[in-house]
Gaussian input, Z-matrix of N, CA and C with variables (Angstrom, degrees):
# hf/3-21g

backbone

0 1
 N
 C     1     B1
 C     2     B2     1     A1
 N     3     B3     2     A2     1     D1
 C     4     B4     3     A3     2     D2
 C     5     B5     4     A4     3     D3
 N     6     B6     5     A5     4     D4
 C     7     B7     6     A6     5     D5
 C     8     B8     7     A7     6     D6
 N     9     B9     8     A8     7     D7
 C    10    B10     9     A9     8     D8
 C    11    B11    10    A10     9     D9
 N    12    B12    11    A11    10    D10
 C    13    B13    12    A12    11    D11
 C    14    B14    13    A13    12    D12
 N    15    B15    14    A14    13    D13
 C    16    B16    15    A15    14    D14
 C    17    B17    16    A16    15    D15
 N    18    B18    17    A17    16    D16
 C    19    B19    18    A18    17    D17
 C    20    B20    19    A19    18    D18
 N    21    B21    20    A20    19    D19
 C    22    B22    21    A21    20    D20
 C    23    B23    22    A22    21    D21
 N    24    B24    23    A23    22    D22
 C    25    B25    24    A24    23    D23
 C    26    B26    25    A25    24    D24
 N    27    B27    26    A26    25    D25
 C    28    B28    27    A27    26    D26
 C    29    B29    28    A28    27    D27
 N    30    B30    29    A29    28    D28
 C    31    B31    30    A30    29    D29
 C    32    B32    31    A31    30    D30
 N    33    B33    32    A32    31    D31
 C    34    B34    33    A33    32    D32
 C    35    B35    34    A34    33    D33
 N    36    B36    35    A35    34    D34
 C    37    B37    36    A36    35    D35
 C    38    B38    37    A37    36    D36
 N    39    B39    38    A38    37    D37
 C    40    B40    39    A39    38    D38
 C    41    B41    40    A40    39    D39
 N    42    B42    41    A41    40    D40
 C    43    B43    42    A42    41    D41
 C    44    B44    43    A43    42    D42
 N    45    B45    44    A44    43    D43
 C    46    B46    45    A45    44    D44
 C    47    B47    46    A46    45    D45
 N    48    B48    47    A47    46    D46
 C    49    B49    48    A48    47    D47
 C    50    B50    49    A49    48    D48
 N    51    B51    50    A50    49    D49
 C    52    B52    51    A51    50    D50
 C    53    B53    52    A52    51    D51
 N    54    B54    53    A53    52    D52
 C    55    B55    54    A54    53    D53
 C    56    B56    55    A55    54    D54
 N    57    B57    56    A56    55    D55
 C    58    B58    57    A57    56    D56
 C    59    B59    58    A58    57    D57
 N    60    B60    59    A59    58    D58
 C    61    B61    60    A60    59    D59
 C    62    B62    61    A61    60    D60
 N    63    B63    62    A62    61    D61
 C    64    B64    63    A63    62    D62
 C    65    B65    64    A64    63    D63
 N    66    B66    65    A65    64    D64
 C    67    B67    66    A66    65    D65
 C    68    B68    67    A67    66    D66
 N    69    B69    68    A68    67    D67
 C    70    B70    69    A69    68    D68
 C    71    B71    70    A70    69    D69
 N    72    B72    71    A71    70    D70
 C    73    B73    72    A72    71    D71
 C    74    B74    73    A73    72    D72
 N    75    B75    74    A74    73    D73
 C    76    B76    75    A75    74    D74
 C    77    B77    76    A76    75    D75
 N    78    B78    77    A77    76    D76
 C    79    B79    78    A78    77    D77
 C    80    B80    79    A79    78    D78
 N    81    B81    80    A80    79    D79
 C    82    B82    81    A81    80    D80
 C    83    B83    82    A82    81    D81
 N    84    B84    83    A83    82    D82
 C    85    B85    84    A84    83    D83
 C    86    B86    85    A85    84    D84
 N    87    B87    86    A86    85    D85
 C    88    B88    87    A87    86    D86
 C    89    B89    88    A88    87    D87
 N    90    B90    89    A89    88    D88
 C    91    B91    90    A90    89    D89
 C    92    B92    91    A91    90    D90
 N    93    B93    92    A92    91    D91
 C    94    B94    93    A93    92    D92
 C    95    B95    94    A94    93    D93
 N    96    B96    95    A95    94    D94
 C    97    B97    96    A96    95    D95
 C    98    B98    97    A97    96    D96
 N    99    B99    98    A98    97    D97
 C   100   B100    99    A99    98    D98
 C   101   B101   100   A100    99    D99
 N   102   B102   101   A101   100   D100
 C   103   B103   102   A102   101   D101
 C   104   B104   103   A103   102   D102
 N   105   B105   104   A104   103   D103
 C   106   B106   105   A105   104   D104
 C   107   B107   106   A106   105   D105
 N   108   B108   107   A107   106   D106
 C   109   B109   108   A108   107   D107
 C   110   B110   109   A109   108   D108
 N   111   B111   110   A110   109   D109
 C   112   B112   111   A111   110   D110
 C   113   B113   112   A112   111   D111
 N   114   B114   113   A113   112   D112
 C   115   B115   114   A114   113   D113
 C   116   B116   115   A115   114   D114
 N   117   B117   116   A116   115   D115
 C   118   B118   117   A117   116   D116
 C   119   B119   118   A118   117   D117
 N   120   B120   119   A119   118   D118
 C   121   B121   120   A120   119   D119
 C   122   B122   121   A121   120   D120

   B1=1.4619
   B2=1.5256
   B3=1.3189
   B4=1.4697
   B5=1.5232
   B6=1.3286
   B7=1.4660
   B8=1.5170
   B9=1.3395
   B10=1.4693
   B11=1.5181
   B12=1.3317
   B13=1.4657
   B14=1.5238
   B15=1.3115
   B16=1.4675
   B17=1.5224
   B18=1.3256
   B19=1.4645
   B20=1.5188
   B21=1.3345
   B22=1.4642
   B23=1.5212
   B24=1.3257
   B25=1.4677
   B26=1.5206
   B27=1.3091
   B28=1.4664
   B29=1.5213
   B30=1.3317
   B31=1.4537
   B32=1.5195
   B33=1.3219
   B34=1.4628
   B35=1.5271
   B36=1.3219
   B37=1.4636
   B38=1.5262
   B39=1.3281
   B40=1.4635
   B41=1.5318
   B42=1.3329
   B43=1.4675
   B44=1.5250
   B45=1.3189
   B46=1.4655
   B47=1.5242
   B48=1.3204
   B49=1.4626
   B50=1.5249
   B51=1.3204
   B52=1.4668
   B53=1.5244
   B54=1.3294
   B55=1.4619
   B56=1.5267
   B57=1.3187
   B58=1.4560
   B59=1.5225
   B60=1.3243
   B61=1.4598
   B62=1.5261
   B63=1.3261
   B64=1.4595
   B65=1.5253
   B66=1.3105
   B67=1.4693
   B68=1.5240
   B69=1.3246
   B70=1.4629
   B71=1.5266
   B72=1.3305
   B73=1.4608
   B74=1.5224
   B75=1.3272
   B76=1.4635
   B77=1.5300
   B78=1.3345
   B79=1.4614
   B80=1.5247
   B81=1.3299
   B82=1.4625
   B83=1.5206
   B84=1.3146
   B85=1.4612
   B86=1.5255
   B87=1.3198
   B88=1.4635
   B89=1.5309
   B90=1.3325
   B91=1.4622
   B92=1.5285
   B93=1.3285
   B94=1.4668
   B95=1.5217
   B96=1.3055
   B97=1.4594
   B98=1.5282
   B99=1.3235
   B100=1.4638
   B101=1.5379
   B102=1.3206
   B103=1.4594
   B104=1.5232
   B105=1.3159
   B106=1.4634
   B107=1.5235
   B108=1.3155
   B109=1.4642
   B110=1.5269
   B111=1.3187
   B112=1.4646
   B113=1.5337
   B114=1.3305
   B115=1.4618
   B116=1.5232
   B117=1.3086
   B118=1.4669
   B119=1.5260
   B120=1.3184
   B121=1.4641
   B122=1.5249
   A1=110.37
   A2=116.19
   A3=120.24
   A4=110.21
   A5=115.96
   A6=120.67
   A7=110.10
   A8=115.15
   A9=119.86
   A10=110.11
   A11=116.53
   A12=121.06
   A13=111.00
   A14=117.01
   A15=121.09
   A16=110.27
   A17=116.58
   A18=119.53
   A19=110.95
   A20=116.52
   A21=120.17
   A22=109.67
   A23=116.67
   A24=120.51
   A25=110.62
   A26=116.97
   A27=120.91
   A28=110.56
   A29=115.87
   A30=120.17
   A31=111.40
   A32=116.60
   A33=120.32
   A34=109.92
   A35=116.90
   A36=120.21
   A37=112.11
   A38=116.74
   A39=120.22
   A40=109.70
   A41=117.71
   A42=121.23
   A43=114.21
   A44=117.67
   A45=120.07
   A46=110.76
   A47=115.44
   A48=119.64
   A49=111.21
   A50=117.02
   A51=120.50
   A52=109.40
   A53=116.87
   A54=121.09
   A55=110.10
   A56=115.23
   A57=120.26
   A58=110.86
   A59=115.56
   A60=120.91
   A61=110.88
   A62=116.02
   A63=119.44
   A64=111.35
   A65=117.03
   A66=120.54
   A67=110.29
   A68=115.61
   A69=120.44
   A70=110.09
   A71=116.61
   A72=121.32
   A73=111.39
   A74=116.31
   A75=120.08
   A76=111.19
   A77=116.40
   A78=119.95
   A79=110.37
   A80=116.04
   A81=120.23
   A82=110.63
   A83=116.03
   A84=120.94
   A85=110.39
   A86=115.91
   A87=121.43
   A88=111.06
   A89=116.05
   A90=120.56
   A91=110.25
   A92=116.66
   A93=120.73
   A94=110.52
   A95=115.96
   A96=121.10
   A97=110.70
   A98=116.71
   A99=121.53
   A100=110.69
   A101=116.12
   A102=119.95
   A103=110.68
   A104=116.33
   A105=120.63
   A106=110.56
   A107=116.72
   A108=120.63
   A109=110.68
   A110=116.57
   A111=120.12
   A112=111.22
   A113=116.75
   A114=119.98
   A115=112.25
   A116=117.20
   A117=120.54
   A118=113.63
   A119=117.38
   A120=119.71
   A121=111.31
   D1=-45.36
   D2=179.41
   D3=-64.47
   D4=-44.29
   D5=179.79
   D6=-61.07
   D7=-42.45
   D8=178.92
   D9=-60.74
   D10=-41.77
   D11=-179.79
   D12=-64.08
   D13=-42.45
   D14=179.31
   D15=-63.34
   D16=-45.20
   D17=179.96
   D18=-65.87
   D19=-33.84
   D20=177.20
   D21=-64.93
   D22=-44.53
   D23=178.26
   D24=-60.04
   D25=-41.80
   D26=178.92
   D27=-61.84
   D28=-43.27
   D29=-179.15
   D30=-65.33
   D31=-39.82
   D32=-179.76
   D33=-65.80
   D34=-36.66
   D35=-178.66
   D36=-76.06
   D37=-17.50
   D38=-179.48
   D39=-134.19
   D40=93.22
   D41=-175.89
   D42=-57.36
   D43=-32.62
   D44=179.80
   D45=-63.15
   D46=-33.79
   D47=179.78
   D48=-67.03
   D49=-29.66
   D50=179.27
   D51=-62.01
   D52=-48.56
   D53=178.94
   D54=-58.11
   D55=-45.03
   D56=-179.55
   D57=-60.92
   D58=-42.36
   D59=-179.34
   D60=-60.69
   D61=-46.26
   D62=-178.80
   D63=-68.56
   D64=-34.39
   D65=175.64
   D66=-61.23
   D67=-46.34
   D68=-179.99
   D69=-63.26
   D70=-43.68
   D71=179.78
   D72=-59.78
   D73=-48.10
   D74=-178.15
   D75=-67.59
   D76=-34.96
   D77=177.78
   D78=-65.46
   D79=-44.92
   D80=178.01
   D81=-61.89
   D82=-42.30
   D83=178.93
   D84=-60.21
   D85=-44.02
   D86=-179.90
   D87=-62.62
   D88=-45.30
   D89=179.98
   D90=-61.60
   D91=-44.32
   D92=178.57
   D93=-61.31
   D94=-42.04
   D95=179.69
   D96=-61.35
   D97=-45.23
   D98=179.74
   D99=-63.91
   D100=-40.19
   D101=179.40
   D102=-63.35
   D103=-43.52
   D104=178.79
   D105=-61.84
   D106=-41.24
   D107=179.29
   D108=-61.96
   D109=-45.38
   D110=-177.38
   D111=-69.69
   D112=-28.10
   D113=179.81
   D114=-80.15
   D115=-19.15
   D116=-174.87
   D117=-81.73
   D118=2.89
   D119=-179.68
   D120=-66.93

């Protein structure tokens, strides 16, 4: 929780980092999704 709060503060202080964070999140989500699809055969 504390770590999350610190990272949130960092993101708020640097708007460019917010975009980067969401890009990384969506990329990870996509990779996980693809892995699940390939494992479901």
